[in-house]
N, C-alpha and C positions, 0 to 999 in steps of 0.2 A: 199253556205248557209248563210243566214242572221240571226243574233242573236239579239233578243230583250231582254230587261231587265224588269222583273216584280219586282218592289222593288229593291232588290239587287240580285235577282235570274235570271241567264241567261236562256232564253227560246227561242225556234225557232220562227222566225218571220213568221207570217201567212199572205198570200196575201188575197185580197178580191176576191171572186169567179167571180164577174163581170169583173175583170181585165183579166180573163182567158177564161171564157165561155160566150157565148151570151145567151140571155134570153131563147131561145128554148133548148139549151144544158143544162142549169141549171135546167129547168123544167123536162127534160128527165132524168137527173141524179137523181133528187129527187124522181121521180116516180119509178125508178129502186131501189133506196135505200129503199124506203118505202115497197117494196115487200120483201126485205131481213131482215130489222129490222122494222117491222110494228107497227103502233099504234093499240092496241087491246082494246076491251071493252067486257062487258057482260061475256058470258060463256067462250070465248077464254082467256080473261084476268084472269078469275078465275082459269081456267085450268093451266095456267102458274104459278100462285101463289101457286097452290097445290104442286108444286115441291120444294118449299122453305124448306130447311132442318129444322128439329125440333131443331137442335142446333144453328140455326141462331142467330146472335147478335141482340141487340136492334136496332142498326143502320141499319142492313139489313131489319128488320121488318118495320122500318120507310120508307125505300126507295123502297122496293120490289113492293108495289102497283103501285107506279109511274113508275117503270121499266116495269111492265107488260102493263100499259096503253100507255106509250109514245113510240115513235119510232124515227127513224133517223130524219125525217122532223120536229119533235117537237122542235128541237133546231137549229135555223137558222145558228148559228156559225159553225156548222159541215159541211155545204156546202163549206164554205171558207177553212176549213181544208182538205176537199176532193180535192178541186182544187189545193191546195198547195202540197198535196201528189202526185197527178198525175204529176204535173210539176217537182217536185223534183226527183221522182223515175223513170219515164219512159223516154226513148229516144225520141227525136222529132218525129221520124217515128212512134213508137208505140203509143205515145200520140196522134199523128195525126189520127191514125186508130181509137182510142177510141173516139176522138172528132167527127170524121166523123160518127161513129156509133150513137152517141148521136144526131147529126144533123138529120140523117135519121129518128130516132125515133120521133123527134119533128115535123115531117111533116106527113100529111095524106098518101100520096103515099109511102113514105119511111117506115112508120109503117106497111102499108098493105103488102109491099114486104117482110119485115123482120118477121112479126108476123102472117100474114093472117087475121088480124083485121084492120078495118078502124080506124085510130088514130086521133090525135096524141096519143102516148103511155101513156101520163099522163092522158088522158081522159078515159082509160080503168079502170075497177074496179080492186081492189087489187088482188082478187082471180084469175082473168084472167091474170094479169101481172105475178103473181107467177108461174102459170102454163106455161106461155110462157117461162119464164126464165129457168125453169127446163128442158124444151125441148131444149133450147139453149145449156145447159151444155153438152149434148150428141149429138149435131148436127153434121152432116157430113161436114157442112160448117165451114171452119177454122175461118173466121171472127167472126161468131156467138159464137163458142166455146171459142175463145181467148178473145173476148170482154166481154162476160158474166162472165167468170171465173175471169178476171181481175177486173171488176167492183164489183163483189161480194167480192173479197178479200179486195179491197180498202174500201168498205162500212164497213165491219166488223172491219178492222184495225182502221179506223178513229173513228168509234163509240165507241169502247171499249178502245181506247187509249186516246181519247180527251174528253170524257164525264164522269166526275167524279161521278155523281149520278149512272151511270150504273155500273162502276167498284166497287163502294162501295156496291151497292145492291147485287152483287154476292159474296161479302165477302172480296174482295181484299182491304187491308188497304191503306189509303192515307198517304203520308208523308214518311219521312226517315225511313229506316228499323231499328228495334231494336232487331231483333231475335238473332243477333250475341252477344248480351250482356247476353243471357240466353240460352246456348246450351242445347240440349236434354240430357236426361239420365245422369244427374249429371256431365256433362262436365263443366270444369272451363272456365269462360269467360276471355278473354284477353283484356287488355285495348287497346284503339286505338293507332296506331303507329303515331308518330309525322310526319308531312308532310314536305318534303324538300322545301326550299324556292327557287324555280327556278327563274332565271333571263333570260329574252328573249331579243334578238337583235331587236325585233320589235320596242321598244322604240327609239332606235338609228335611225331606218329607218324613223319613224314618225318625228324625229327632223330635218331631212334634208330639205333644202329649196324646196318649191314647184317647179316642173319643172326641177330640177337638176338631172343629171345622178347619179344614186346610184350604187356604186360598193362595194361589200363585198369580202374580201380576206381571204382565208383559205388555209390549205395544203390539206386536204381531205374533200370533201363534201359528207355527207351521206344523201340521199334523202329518208326520211321515218324514223319514230321513233318507229315502232312496234317491234314485236318479233325478226325480223331480224335486223333492223336498230339500235335498242337499244343495242343489243349484239355486233354488229360490231363496232358501235360508241364508246362504252365503252372500247372494246378491244384495239382500236387504240389510244384513248385518254390516256389510261393507259401506253402506250408506247411512250409518249411524242409527238405524232402527233397532230398538231393543227387541231382540228376537229370541223366542223359545222354540226349539225344535224337539218334538217328542216322537217316540216310536214304541209300538207295542212289543217289538222284539227286544232281545238282549244284545249286549255288546260282548262278543267273544274276542278277547284280546288275542292278537297273533301268537303270542307266547303260549296260549292255551289250545291252539289249533293242533290236532293230532293227525289230520289227514285220513281219518276213517269215516266211512259212510254213516255208521251208527251215530257218530257225533254230529257230523256236518249236516246231513239231511234232517236229523232229529231236532237240532237246535236252531238252524238257520233258515228253515223253509216253512211255508204254510202247511198245516196238516201233518207236521213232522215228516215232510218229504213227499207227500202226494195229496192232491185234492181232486177227487173225481167230480165230474158233472153229475147232476141228479139222475140222469138216465144211464150213467156208467159208460158212456160212449167215448169219453175223453178224459185223460188223466193229466192234471195240471201241476207243473213245477213253478213255484213263485216264492221269491225271497221274503223272509219275515225276520229281519235282524237290523241292528244299527248299520246304516248304509244301504239297507234294502237290497234290491236286485243288483246294484252296482258292486256289492261285496262278494257276490257269489256267481256273477255272470262270467261268460267265457271270453271276455276281452274284445269281442268283435265290435268294431266301431265304424259301421257303414252309414253313409248319408242316404236319405230317401231319394228315389229316382225322380227325374224331372216331371214325368207324367203323373206321378203321385202328387207332387206339389201343386201342379196346375189343376188337377181334379179337386183338391181340397179347397182351392181358391174359387174355382168356377162353380162347382156343384153345391158347395156348402156356405158360400159367402164369407170365407175367412181369407181376405186378401193378404194377410200377413204371410201365409205359407208360400206365396209366389212373389215375395218382395225381397229387396236387399236386406231388410231387417232380419228375416229368417236366415238368409245366407250368412249374414254377419254373426248371428247367434250360433249357427252350426260351426263356423270357423272358430269362434271364441271358445266353445267347449272343447273342441278338438285340440286347440292350441294349449289350453290349460292342462290337459291330460297327456300331452305329448303324443298324440295319435299319429302313427306312421307305419309304413311297411318295412322300412330299411332295416330295423333291428331284428326282424323275424328270422329264426332258424326253424324251418318246418320239420315236424316229426315225420315218421314213416307214413302214418295214415294220411296226413294232409299232402305229403309228397305223392303218394299213390293216387289220390284224387286228381291232382294236377296232371299226372302222367296219363292215367286212364281217360280223363276227360279230353285231353289234347289228342290222344290217339283216336278217340271217337268223333273228333271234330267239334267238340263243345267249346264254347267260350268259357275260359276259366281265369281267375285272377286271385292274387293274394288279398286277404282281408286285413285292413288296417287295425292295429292293436292300440289300446289305451295303456301303454306300458311305459310312458315317460322316458322313452329312449333306451330302456332296458330290453335285453333279449327276451326275458320272461319265458323261459323254456320250462313251464310248470304244468303238469298234467292232472293235478288235484285241486286246482284253484276254485272249482265249483264247491269245494268243501271248506273254503276259507283260504285266503292268501297269506302265507307266512313270510314271504320275502318283501312285501310292500312294493313290488315292482308294478303290479296292476294298480292303475290310478283310479280305483273306486272311490266312493264318497269319503270313506274313513281316511284315506290317504290325501285326498285333494279337497273336495268341496266342504266337507264338514270341518276339516282342519282350517280352511280359510275362514269359515264362519266362526270357529272358536277363537281364532286369532283376532277377529274383529269384535269379539265380546259376546257372541251368541251363547245361550245356555241350552242344556240338553237334559232330557229325561228318557230313560228306557223303561221297558216293562210297563208302559203307560197305555192302557186300553181306553180310547176315547169313545164314550157311549153316545154322545150327541153334541151338536153345536148349540150354543146358547144365543138367543136373540133378544133385543129389546122390543118395545111395543111397535117400533117402526120397521121391524124385520131387518134390523141391522145386526150383523154378527158381532157379538161382544165377548166370545170366549167359548168354553167347552166344559162339559162334565166328564171326568175321567176316573179310572181306577189305576193307581200307581202302587205296585208292590202290594196289592190287596187292599189299599186304603183309598177312600173316596176323596177326590181332589177337585176343586173348582178352579179353573184357569180363566182369568180375566184378561182379555186382549183389547186394549184401548183403541187400537187403530184397525183391527180386523183379523180375519182368520184365512189362512191359505191351507187348503186340503191337498195333500200330496201322498195319499195312502196307497196309491196304485189302483189299477183297474178293477181289482176285486173288492178292496176295502173302502176306496173313496165313495163309490155309490152306496155301499152298505151304510156307511156313516151318515151320508146325506138322507138316506131312506129312514134311518132311525131318528131323524130330526123332524118332528111333526110340522114345523113351520114351513117346510118345503114340499108338503104333500101336493100342492098345486102344480109342481114341476113334474110332468108325466114322463119326461125323457130321461130322468135319472135312472141309470142301470140298464137302459136299453142300448141297442146297437153294439153290444160287446163283440169284439173280434179277438181271436185266439191264435192266429197263425197255426192251425192244426198241422200236426207233423206225424210222419211215419218214418220207417227206417228200412234200409237195405244193407245187409251185412255181407261182407266178403271174407272168405277164409283162404289163407295163402300158405305156401309151403316154406315159409321163412318167418322168423320172429318179427312182430310189429310192435308189441308192447303198447297197446293203445292208451294206456294210462300215463305214458311218458311224453313230455314235451308240450308245446303250445296246443291249447284245446281246439281252437277253431281258427285256422289261419289261411284257409283256401275256400273259394266258392266257385261252383259250377253254375253258370247262368243259362244253361241250355233250355230249361223249362220255364224261364221267367215270363215269357210272352206266349204261352200256349193259347191265351185269349188276346185279341188285338187291343183290348183296353188295359192290359197290364195285369190281368189276374193269372197267376201262375205260381211257380215254386222256385225257391233257392235250394241248391243241393250243397250241403256242407258236411262237416265231420262232427259227430256227436262227442260231448264230453263223457268219456267212457269210465264206467266203474262197474263192479260185478253185479250189483242188484239191478241197475238200469239195463245192462247188457242181458241179464237173465230174463227180465220181464219183457223185453222187446226182442227176444230171439224166437226163431221159428220153433214151434212145439208140435212135432209130429208124433212123438211118444215120449214118455218120461225117461226111458233109457237113452233114447237118441238125444234128448235135451242135455242130460248129464254128459254124454260123450262130447257133444259140441262145446259144452262149457270148458272141458279140458283143452279145447283148441282156442280158447279166448285170447291167449297171448299171440296167436297167429292170425288174428282177425282185426278188422276195423269196420266201423259202422257209419254209413252216411245217414244223415238226417235230412228228410225231404220236408221243407217248410213251406206251407201254402199261404200265399196272400189271399185270405178268404174274402170273398165278395159278400157273403151272406152272414148273418149275425145271430147271436144269442142274447142273453140278458143276465143280470145279477138280481137275485131276489133275496129276501130274508127268510130264514127258517123260524121256527117257533121261539127260538132263543135269541133272535135278533142278529144272527150271524150270517155272513155272506155265503150264498150258495149259487152255483152256476147252472143255468139252464141253457144247454147248447147241444145241438145235434147238427153235424156237418151236413150241408146240402149236397144233392147230387152234382150240382155244378162244381163245387169245390172238391168233391171226391174225384171228379174227372181230372182236375188239375193234379191232385196227388198221384193218381195212377200214371200220368205222363211223367211225373218226377221219378216214380219208382222205375219205370222202364228205362229212362235215361241214366239213372243211377246204376242200374244193373249193367247197362252197356259200359259204363266207366269201369266198374269192377272187372268185367270180362276183359276189357282191353288192357287193364293193368296186370292181368295174369292170375286172377283169382282161381283157386281150385274148386270152390263151391260158392254159390250165391244164394242167400235166403231172404225172404221178406217175413213179416210177422203175420201174414194173412192165414187164417185158418183154412186148411185144405189145400194149400199150395206147398208142395214139397220143395226142399232146397234143390237148386239146379247143380248137378255135379259136373263141373266144367273141366275137371282134370283129364277126362278122356278125349276132349276135343283137341284137334290140332291147332296150330297157330294160324295166322292169317293166310288165306288162300289166294292163288293167282286169279286175275280177272278171267271171266268166262270167254272173253273174246279179245282179239288184238294180239299184240306181240307178247311173247312169254314174259312173265313177271320174274323179278329176282327171287332167289330162294328165300323161304321164310326166315326171319331173323332168329338168332339164337341168344342174343343178349342186347342190352340197352345201347351198346356201342353203335348199333345200326340205326338207332332212333334218336340221334342227337338233336334233331329238330323239335322233338317233343319234350326236351328237358331244359328249356331255356328260362324257366321261372327261377330266379335266384334263390339260393339256400334251400333247395329241395334235394332229396337224396333217396334213391331206391336201389334195392339189391338187383343183381344181374338176372335173377330168376323171373323178373317181371316181363315175360314174353307175352305179347298180345295174342288173344284167341280170336276166333272167327265170328264176327257179329252175324254173319249170314248163314251160319250152320243151321240146318233144318231142326236139329234137336233143341237148339237154343230158341229158335223162333217158335217152336211148338210149346216150350215152357212159358214163354212170354204170353202166349195166348191163354194160359191158365190163370193169369193174374186177373182176379175179378174186380169189379168196381165197388169194392168195399175193403176197408183195412182198419186195423187197430190204430188209434191215434193218441198222441199226447200233445201237450202245449207247454212251451217255456216262455211265451210272450203273450201278454194280455194288454189290450188297447181299447180305446174308443167307447167305453161304457158311460162316459159323461161328455160327449163330444161337444166341441165348439161349433157354432154355426150362426148364420145371420137371422134365424127365425126360431122362436121357442117351440114351434110345432115340430121342428126336426132336430133340435139340439137341446142339451141340458145347460149349456153355457153360451154366453154371447161371444162375439169374435175376439174379445180380449181376455177371456178366461173367467169372467164374472158369472156366478150362478144366477140364472134367470129367476126372478121373483125374490131376490134377497139383495141386501146391501153389505158392502165390506166383506164379502165372501167370495173367494177365488178358488179355482182348481188349477194346480200346476203339476201335472204328471201325465203318464201315458193315456189315462182315461180321457184327456181332453182332445186327443187326435180325432179327426172326423171319421177315419176309416183305418184299416190295417195298413201299416207302413210299408210292408213288402220287403223290409230288411230288418235285421236285428234292431230292435227299436230304441236302444239306449241313447244313441246320439240324438235321434229325433225327440225323444222325451226330454233330454237335458236342454236342447235348444228351445223347445216349446216352453219349458219351465222358466228359462231365462227371459223369453219374451213376455210371459205372464208376469214375472217378477218386475220387469220394467214398467208394466202397466200398474202394478200395485204401488211401486215407488212413486210413480207420477200421481196416482190418486191420493196418496197420503202425504205428498209434499216432501219426498226424500229422494230427489233425482240424482244429485251429485254424490259420488263416492267420497268418503272422508278418509283422513289418515287413520291407520289402524290404531286402535286404543289398546292399552295394556290390559292383561287379564285382570278381571275384577273391576273393570271400568263401569261407568254409570249406565251403559246400555245393556247390562245384564238383566235377566229376569229376577224378580224379587219375591220372596215369600211374604 
């Protein structure tokens, strides 16, 4: 990833489209994008404008007419952004397939073969192009399905992520978030937490003479600074181990965070905000920055369920997970980050989930937050936390490590682990700011690069080729969404991101394979890409209702697995196709999520499934009397009738949240249309180098050592035996603490030492 600077603000560097696509490909892409986000006029534009909420701000009213009229091709710069996204996000093979598709569309015979119309594609009228594209979405030909879905997603992501007039027209505020300074319902705002002044070894690397061999010396090298690496690195540094923590991402200082998607997703995530699987069936969000996923996650701090812990111990021979040691590690990481529910002030979306779930009879509860006792009412924290309330690694673990004398390097891409003749890990080869660096680690290497990059690094290390389980058994918590549209403002970008969970679909299988129903971290491009798409005009119209919506994310504890492989350039790629078993779990989550929306008073409910129209609930009455027995009370007209469903502290909902009838025949008929297939994403990656009691079923031994190597450990989410079934940050951190304890014992550094001053003898040395 290249970083440009606009003024003093770091932003992703965007290539020119002509550097990547030829003229025919550029023309074909614009023709496709114009059918997804079209320029409209006359009655069509007026119809879109009619969906502007009455509560729209003056800024929205100023920009909405332009939003209705203009489309993707109205802004030439967006074509550059699209080329950049394709190159950054897709593997060379998948990008090659997309580019071949565009090439075929740019020719008359190719267009005829793919569309049935004499082309090129760009010469067909918009209505015809839109009709063709909708046919591709459900085509039996894999190339057409895969290419059209991928191009639609890229078009929507790029348009709503990079075009400021569009995101402001739909109500999303530009600039740094300030909602954390004014929590809802009388919560007290906390002042911003001071930022630790990190020092990085990169400056020493840059000072070395050009062409010289650069060697960095340390005792333990920790590769990765996220939820695993931060915890492991701090644990070791606090025991006097000279520790170097490196990360391939950059450090975006909180003062430089602007709260915009184009910066946040572009600089802080893998693939500049999206990493599709090789078959295009799942789109992955994964952190790639100093602090890793802990810097951009949604604050959810759930512990794994008892049946998961028992299964990991019994099925895979890792007794640690069902022991007091793991319990102690869970409690320790939660204590350090101040994990609690008491400070939460729920935003409207999370409050509506609580209300609708309770009315539908679902078990629902607040999600503990790692906010250090602060209210942390911030809706843009997935783009970088500016308040310091969220106790991610940069605020907690990495600071602890720094104060104990650990050293750090960013923009450090580790190519492979180095071994001596006895297969003992002794360091790594890396590229730091474009320069080759050899890192020597006298006591060993801890790999904490996450479930995508940890197996990739180990696969790039030829000494480990005998370990056949590296990269296997990948779990992704595949997720889909259900969006509800309401007749009052929700502003889903304000307030705590994920503070409530509906557990009604958690046990759809007796062994604990099911779904969590939560609230998604909302932003325009994510909302656009995961919104129902029945027509281009309808999609634009619904985007104007964004401020009056909130989206549930249905997160599946996947039983079945995929794997991590290397592409021709040695980069991590994901091979994963959701199984029919796990699809069924997701469908049950969708149905229960829709019920919760209906009972919270949604006017319309939509999934992201092709061919399933939004359910227009506004015409339904509210709850109906029973069909037998004594007459029921009159249907409620406000929440004052439903005090028994509003007992979760710090929730708040408008009086318009009148429940509708779950047994209405029209609603039941709509639910029957939901097929056993859906578009999916993933924000959690686990188990790609799992621990186990046998090298035939696991990449690591039960204490985190890599089978077939010495002094090489893994301490991150990839070490989990299976999917955690809950947001995995706490499980990852506790696992890393347990592995770090094993490392400390193996190298003779069991007892914690008194903190040493900065510059002490336990720092890494050039």
